[in-house]
C-alpha positions in Angstrom: -0.2 -0.1 0.0 1.4 3.5 -0.9 0.5 4.8 2.5 2.4 2.3 4.3 6.3 2.0 4.5 7.9 -0.8 2.2 8.9 -4.1 4.4 11.1 -6.6 3.0 9.5 -10.2 4.1 11.5 -13.7 4.4 9.1 -16.2 2.5 10.0 -19.9 2.4 7.6 -22.5 0.3 8.1 -26.0 0.0 7.2 -28.1 -3.0 6.3 -31.6 -3.3 5.4 -32.7 -6.7 4.0 -29.5 -7.9 2.0 -28.7 -4.7 3.0 -26.3 -2.3 3.3 -28.3 1.0 4.1 -25.6 3.6 4.6 -22.2 3.6 6.1 -19.5 6.0 6.4 -16.0 6.1 8.1 -13.2 8.5 5.1 -10.7 8.1 3.1 -13.0 10.8 0.0 -12.6 8.8 -2.2 -15.5 9.7 -5.1 -16.5 7.6 -6.6 -19.8 6.0 -5.2 -19.1 2.9 -1.7 -17.8 1.8 -0.7 -14.0 2.9 0.4 -11.7 -0.3 3.8 -12.1 0.2 3.9 -16.1 -0.5 1.4 -15.4 -3.6 3.8 -12.8 -4.9 6.7 -15.5 -4.7 4.9 -18.3 -6.1 3.4 -16.2 -9.2 7.2 -15.1 -9.7 8.5 -18.7 -9.6 5.6 -19.4 -12.1 6.3 -16.7 -14.5 10.1 -16.4 -14.1 11.4 -20.0 -13.2 14.7 -19.4 -14.8 15.4 -16.5 -12.1 15.0 -19.0 -9.4 18.4 -21.1 -9.5 17.4 -24.8 -9.3 19.9 -26.9 -6.6 20.1 -30.6 -6.4 19.3 -32.2 -3.0 21.9 -31.3 -0.4 22.7 -34.9 0.0 24.0 -34.9 -3.8 26.0 -31.7 -3.2 27.5 -32.9 0.1 28.4 -36.5 -1.8 30.5 -34.3 -4.2 32.6 -32.8 -1.7 35.8 -33.9 -0.4 37.0 -34.2 3.4 38.2 -30.7 3.5 35.1 -29.2 1.7 32.8 -30.9 4.0 34.9 -29.6 7.1 34.7 -26.2 5.4 31.1 -26.4 4.9 29.9 -27.5 8.3 32.4 -24.7 10.1 31.1 -22.0 8.0 27.5 -23.0 8.8 28.0 -23.3 12.3 30.0 -20.0 12.3 27.3 -17.9 10.4 24.3 -19.4 12.7 26.4 -20.0 16.0 23.9 -19.1 18.3 21.3 -21.0 16.8 23.0 -24.2 15.8 25.9 -24.7 17.9 24.2 -26.9 20.8 22.2 -29.1 18.0 26.0 -29.3 16.0 27.6 -30.2 19.3 24.8 -33.0 20.1 25.1 -34.0 16.9 28.9 -34.5 17.0 28.7 -36.5 20.1 26.2 -38.9 19.0 28.2 -39.3 15.4 31.5 -40.4 17.6 29.5 -42.5 19.7 29.4 -45.9 18.0 26.6 -47.2 20.2 24.4 -44.3 19.5 20.9 -44.3 17.8 22.1 -42.4 15.0 24.8 -44.6 14.0 22.2 -47.6 13.7 20.4 -45.6 11.0 21.6 -46.2 7.4 22.2 -42.7 5.5 21.1 -39.4 7.0 17.8 -37.5 6.5 17.4 -34.8 3.5 14.7 -32.0 3.9 15.5 -30.9 0.1 15.2 -34.4 -1.4 11.4 -34.2 -1.1 9.2 -37.1 -0.9 9.0 -40.8 -2.4 6.4 -41.3 -5.1 4.1 -43.4 -2.9 4.2 -40.9 0.1 0.9 -39.0 0.2 1.1 -35.5 -1.0 -1.4 -32.5 -0.1 -1.6 -28.8 -0.5 -0.4 -26.9 2.4 -3.5 -25.9 4.9 -3.2 -24.3 8.1 -5.7 -26.2 9.9 -5.4 -24.1 13.4 -6.3 -21.0 11.2 -9.4 -23.0 9.6 -10.6 -23.7 13.2 -10.3 -20.3 14.4 -12.1 -18.6 11.5 -15.0 -21.2 11.6 -15.2 -20.5 15.6 -15.3 -16.7 15.2 -18.1 -16.8 12.3 -20.3 -19.2 14.0 -19.6 -17.0 17.3 -21.2 -13.9 15.2 -24.4 -15.7 15.1 -25.1 -14.6 11.4 -24.1 -11.1 12.0 -21.5 -9.0 10.3 -22.0 -11.3 6.9 -20.7 -14.4 8.8 -23.1 -16.7 7.1 -21.6 -15.4 3.7 -17.8 -16.2 5.1 -19.0 -19.6 5.7 -20.4 -20.1 2.8 -17.2 -18.8 1.0 -15.4 -21.6 3.1 -17.9 -24.1 1.6 -17.5 -22.9 -1.6 -13.6 -23.4 -1.1 -14.4 -26.9 0.0 -16.5 -27.3 -3.4 -13.6 -25.9 -5.4 -10.9 -28.5 -3.6 -13.1 -31.2 -4.7 -13.4 -30.3 -8.2 -9.8 -30.0 -8.3 -9.7 -33.2 -6.7 -7.5 -31.9 -3.7 -7.4 -34.0 -0.8 -7.3 -31.0 1.7 -11.5 -30.6 0.6 -11.9 -33.6 3.0 -9.3 -32.1 5.8 -11.0 -28.9 5.5 -14.8 -29.7 5.8 -13.8 -32.3 8.8 -12.3 -29.2 10.5 -15.4 -27.0 9.8 -17.9 -29.9 10.9 -15.8 -30.3 14.3 -16.6 -26.6 15.0 -20.0 -26.8 14.1 -20.5 -29.7 16.8 -18.4 -27.7 19.1 -21.1 -24.7 18.8 -22.2 -23.8 22.3 -25.7 -23.0 20.7 -26.2 -26.6 20.2 -26.9 -27.6 23.7 -28.6 -24.2 24.7 -31.2 -25.1 22.0 -31.4 -28.5 22.9 -31.9 -27.5 26.7 -34.5 -24.8 25.6 -36.2 -27.0 23.4 -36.3 -24.2 20.7 -35.4 -24.8 16.9 -32.3 -23.4 15.4 -32.9 -20.4 12.7 -33.4 -21.4 9.1 -30.5 -19.4 8.0 -28.3 -21.7 10.7 -29.9 -24.5 9.4 -29.1 -23.9 5.7 -25.6 -24.0 6.7 -26.0 -27.7 8.4 -27.6 -28.8 5.2 -24.7 -27.3 2.9 -22.3 -29.3 5.3 -24.3 -32.5 4.8 -24.7 -32.0 0.9 -20.6 -31.8 1.0 -20.2 -34.7 3.0 -22.5 -36.4 0.5 -20.0 -35.3 -2.3 -17.2 -36.8 -0.4 -18.3 -40.0 0.3 -19.6 -40.7 -3.1 -16.4 -39.6 -4.8 -15.5 -42.7 -6.8 -11.8 -41.7 -6.7 -11.5 -42.2 -3.1 -9.8 -45.1 -1.5 -12.1 -47.7 0.4 -10.1 -47.3 3.7 -10.6 -43.3 3.2 -14.2 -44.1 3.0 -14.6 -46.1 5.9 -12.7 -43.5 8.1 -14.8 -41.3 6.9 -18.0 -43.2 7.8 -16.7 -43.8 11.4 -16.2 -40.1 11.9 -19.8 -39.4 10.6 -21.0 -42.2 12.9 -19.3 -40.6 15.7 -20.7 -37.0 15.0 -24.0 -38.6 14.9 -23.9 -40.4 18.1 -23.3 -36.8 19.8 -26.3 -36.0 21.9 -26.2 -32.2 20.3 -26.0 -33.2 16.8 -29.3 -31.9 15.0 -31.5 -34.0 13.1 -32.2 -33.5 9.6 -36.0 -33.6 10.2 -35.6 -30.7 12.7 -36.8 -31.2 16.3 -40.1 -33.4 15.5 -42.7 -32.5 18.6 -40.9 -29.2 19.5 -40.7 -27.8 16.1 -44.1 -25.4 15.5 -45.0 -25.0 11.7 -44.8 -21.3 10.3 -46.8 -21.8 7.4 -47.0 -18.2 6.6 -43.9 -18.2 4.6 -43.7 -22.0 3.9 -43.0 -22.2 0.4 -42.9 -20.2 -2.6 -44.9 -21.2 -5.4 -44.1 -22.3 -8.9 -41.0 -21.6 -11.1 -40.2 -18.0 -9.4 -39.3 -20.2 -6.2 -35.6 -20.0 -7.2 -35.2 -17.3 -9.4 -32.3 -15.6 -7.4 -50.3 -31.5 -12.8 -30.9 -19.8 -10.9 -30.7 -16.2 -12.5 -26.7 -16.7 -12.4 -27.1 -20.2 -14.3 -28.9 -19.0 -17.1 -25.8 -18.0 -19.0 -24.5 -21.4 -19.0 -24.3 -23.6 -22.1 -24.6 -27.2 -21.6 -22.8 -29.6 -24.1 -22.1 -33.2 -24.7 -18.3 -34.1 -23.4 -17.7 -37.6 -24.2 -17.1 -40.0 -21.5 -13.8 -42.0 -21.3 -15.8 -45.2 -21.2 -18.9 -45.4 -23.6 -21.4 -47.7 -22.0 -23.9 -47.1 -25.4 -23.4 -44.9 -28.4 -23.8 -41.4 -28.0 -23.4 -41.3 -24.2 -21.6 -38.3 -22.6 -21.1 -36.4 -18.9 -24.1 -34.7 -20.1 -26.3 -37.6 -20.4 -25.0 -39.4 -17.6 -26.0 -36.2 -15.5 -29.2 -36.0 -16.8 -30.0 -39.8 -15.9 -28.7 -39.6 -12.6 -31.0 -36.4 -11.9 -34.1 -38.5 -13.3 -33.3 -41.3 -11.1 -32.9 -39.1 -8.2 -36.3 -37.5 -8.8 -38.2 -40.3 -9.2 -37.1 -42.5 -6.1 -40.0 -43.4 -3.7 -39.0 -41.6 -0.2 -41.0 -41.2 2.9 -42.0 -37.6 3.9 -39.9 -36.9 6.4 -41.6 -35.5 9.7 -40.4 -31.7 10.4 -41.7 -28.9 8.7 -38.4 -27.6 7.6 -37.4 -31.1 6.2 -40.7 -31.3 4.1 -40.0 -27.7 2.9 -36.4 -28.8 1.9 -38.1 -31.9 -0.1 -40.3 -29.6 -2.3 -37.4 -27.2 -2.7 -34.4 -29.3 -3.4 -36.9 -31.0 -5.9 -38.0 -27.7 -7.5 -34.2 -26.4 -8.0 -33.2 -29.8 -9.4 -36.0 -29.3 -11.8 -35.3 -25.7 -12.7 -31.6 -27.1 -13.5 -32.8 -29.6 -16.1 -35.2 -27.2 -17.7 -32.2 -25.1 -18.7 -31.1 -28.2 -21.1 -32.2 -28.3 -24.5 -33.3 -31.8 -25.4 -31.6 -33.4 -28.1 -32.3 -37.4 -29.2 -29.8 -38.7 -26.9 -31.3 -37.0 -24.0 -34.9 -38.0 -25.2 -33.8 -41.9 -25.4 -32.6 -41.2 -21.7 -36.2 -39.8 -20.8 -38.2 -42.7 -22.3 -35.6 -45.2 -20.9 -35.9 -43.9 -17.3 -39.9 -43.3 -17.6 -40.4 -46.9 -18.6 -38.1 -48.2 -15.7 -39.5 -45.9 -13.2 -43.1 -46.9 -14.4 -42.1 -50.9 -14.2 -39.9 -50.4 -11.1 -40.4 -51.9 -7.8 -40.8 -50.3 -4.0 -37.6 -48.2 -5.2 -39.6 -46.2 -7.6 -42.1 -43.1 -6.8 -43.8 -44.0 -9.9 -44.2 -47.9 -9.3 -47.6 -49.5 -9.1 -47.6 -50.1 -5.3 -46.3 -47.2 -3.3 -46.1 -46.5 0.5 -49.0 -44.3 1.7 -46.9 -41.4 3.0 -44.6 -41.8 0.0 -43.5 -38.0 -1.0 -45.6 -37.3 -4.1 -44.5 -37.1 -7.8 -46.8 -34.4 -9.1 -44.2 -31.9 -9.9 -41.6 -34.6 -11.6 -44.3 -36.1 -13.6 -45.2 -32.8 -14.8 -41.9 -32.1 -16.1 -41.7 -35.5 -17.6 -44.8 -35.1 -19.3 -44.3 -31.7 -20.8 -40.6 -33.2 -22.1 -42.2 -36.6 -23.4 -45.2 -35.2 -24.9 -43.8 -33.9 -28.2 -41.7 -37.6 -28.7 -43.9 -40.2 -27.0 -47.4 -39.0 -26.1 -48.4 -42.4 -24.6 -45.8 -42.8 -22.3 -46.2 -39.1 -21.1 -49.7 -39.7 -20.4 -48.9 -43.0 -18.6 -46.3 -41.4 -16.4 -48.5 -38.4 -15.7 -51.6 -40.4 -14.9 -49.8 -42.7 -12.4 -48.4 -39.7 -10.8 -51.6 -38.4 -9.9 -52.5 -40.3 -7.1 -52.3 -38.9 -3.0 -52.4 -41.5 -1.0 -52.0 -39.7 2.0 -55.5 -38.4 1.9 -57.1 -41.7 0.9 -58.9 -43.6 3.5 -57.2 -46.7 4.9 -58.7 -50.2 6.2 -59.2 -50.1 9.9 -56.7 -51.7 12.2 -57.5 -55.1 14.2 -59.6 -58.0 13.4 -63.2 -57.1 12.9 -64.2 -60.6 13.0 -64.0 -60.6 16.6 -66.2 -58.3 18.5 -63.5 -58.0 21.6 -61.3 -56.5 19.0 -63.5 -53.6 18.1 -61.5 -51.5 20.8 -58.5 -51.3 18.8 -60.0 -49.8 15.8 -58.2 -46.3 15.4 -59.5 -43.4 13.3 -57.6 -42.3 10.2 -54.8 -40.6 11.1 -53.4 -38.0 8.8 -49.8 -37.7 9.1 -48.4 -34.1 9.7 -47.8 -32.7 6.3 -47.2 -29.4 6.9 -46.6 -28.7 2.8 -50.0 -30.7 2.0 -51.7 -27.5 0.3 -48.5 -26.8 -1.9 -48.3 -30.6 -2.8 -52.2 -30.1 -3.7 -51.8 -27.5 -5.8 -49.0 -28.9 -7.8 -51.3 -32.1 -8.3 -54.0 -29.6 -9.6 -50.9 -28.2 -12.1 -50.4 -31.6 -13.3 -54.2 -32.0 -14.0 -54.4 -28.9 -15.6 -51.5 -29.6 -17.8 -52.9 -32.9 -18.8 -56.2 -31.2 -19.6 -54.4 -28.9 -22.0 -52.6 -30.9 -23.9 -55.7 -33.9 -24.4 -57.8 -31.1 -26.0 -59.2 -32.5 -29.0 -58.5 -36.1 -27.7 -62.0 -37.7 -26.4 -60.2 -40.9 -25.4 -57.5 -39.0 -23.5 -59.9 -36.4 -22.1 -62.0 -39.0 -20.3 -58.9 -40.8 -18.8 -57.7 -37.6 -17.4 -61.4 -36.9 -16.1 -61.5 -40.0 -14.5 -58.2 -39.3 -12.7 -59.2 -36.2 -11.5 -62.3 -37.5 -9.9 -60.6 -40.3 -8.2 -57.2 -38.9 -7.1 -58.0 -34.8 -6.2 -60.0 -34.2 -2.6 -59.8 -30.6 -2.7 -63.3 -29.1 -3.8 -61.5 -25.6 -4.6 -58.9 -27.5 -6.8 -61.5 -29.4 -8.7 -63.5 -26.2 -9.0 -60.2 -24.5 -10.5 -59.9 -27.4 -13.0 -63.5 -27.0 -13.8 -62.5 -23.4 -15.0 -59.4 -24.3 -16.7 -61.1 -26.9 -18.9 -64.0 -24.2 -19.9 -61.1 -21.7 -20.5 -59.3 -24.2 -22.7 -62.4 -25.7 -24.3 -63.6 -22.0 -25.4 -60.2 -20.4 -27.0 -61.3 -17.6 -29.4 -59.0 -19.1 -32.3 -61.1 -22.4 -32.7 -64.6 -24.0 -32.1 -65.6 -25.1 -28.6 -64.2 -28.3 -27.7 -67.5 -30.2 -26.6 -65.7 -32.9 -24.8 -63.5 -30.4 -22.5 -67.0 -28.6 -22.0 -68.4 -31.8 -20.7 -65.4 -32.5 -18.5 -65.7 -28.5 -17.2 -69.4 -29.3 -16.5 -68.9 -32.8 -14.8 -66.0 -31.1 -12.8 -68.2 -28.0 -11.9 -70.8 -30.4 -10.5 -68.5 -32.3 -8.4 
């Protein structure tokens, strides 16, 4: 800085196989990342490699010296640094002259300038103490002074490390997690029976998401994965470790700001990403002709969205289910479908329809299974121009909402003394039910619009609406939608759609 007097810093950087493994600087600045002087020296070494003299390992240089040169070398070294090295030099000299000393039992001598063995682990320099201090400081500020933003920057750094296959990614995340687990507010909230703030819980969500990236990394060794599993189980067994679903019974629903509706939910039956262009990069090992990283990514997303999963208990976790699904679908909507991707959509839709208990679109699902309406609407619109039959099959299968349907009473009704055990229908605490029903209605409306002019399909969609939609307000909305679609200005009224509108209106 111009206002500050110029200072000279002594900087030392150690390398190992193109990685900076340790740094020291006399400036004394402490941070998670390198100080400006270390960065300056690194850039100088990169840009002007010829200006930095390259020396052989010191052991090689010493090997080339005769006895007189070696004596001169050692005496000069001691003279220059006598206050620092003289006690060590005398101790080593005594040990070398003693035949029975430990130093004489070891063949050769260490050389810090020779670098590591090819098999030795090598990783970038990371100041672990500073990572811990910074995270502790940000957490103690409780979301003030932009501490949440700082923590997200640290998470972004971990993501960057994982992308570069830097082994420090897992190390850094371990240090961050340890500080999160040690946060005194966790035990305070547990004692008071209060829930953590949404902002704080989002940080925990990010923590969980990053651990998922680490344990699913295909480039990691099995022993690494087993050590992480052990560590994760250890954290999970700590009393104050937050539950993913929230605090269950203590969690009071705040439904006034529960869920943003529709596609605008993530603007901020995502803004940064809009400039991205998705392209097919060929995968190294082809499984089928035309397969690429893009087709694999899309296929994994479709598999994930179609998995059958039970609705979690807590309000926050239920909102997260909807939010995550909508975020993933909005990512998929940015991709333009070509023939290869349509093939993937067809294949996955068939798998999900024919799939067993793993599939959310299978014939039989659990009563409290997360509904597939939002996902099916996306599948329907994507498949419709290419395979209308499959599109309708998928959407109609997804229309069900079993949690609102009556179930058989428990107990053996043939024996009178068992009648006492009959329990009235219990609706689980689905805090997001109104959002789910509106998505079901959206799916139905999308099918009605697409089926205009097709008597058979309109009748099938009508039957599905009458069977699966339980909300009178949504049935009335669909009656209105059907009427609007039937009487568009540019064409004659669609008689079948008008009948659908009348049927729904009467219902």
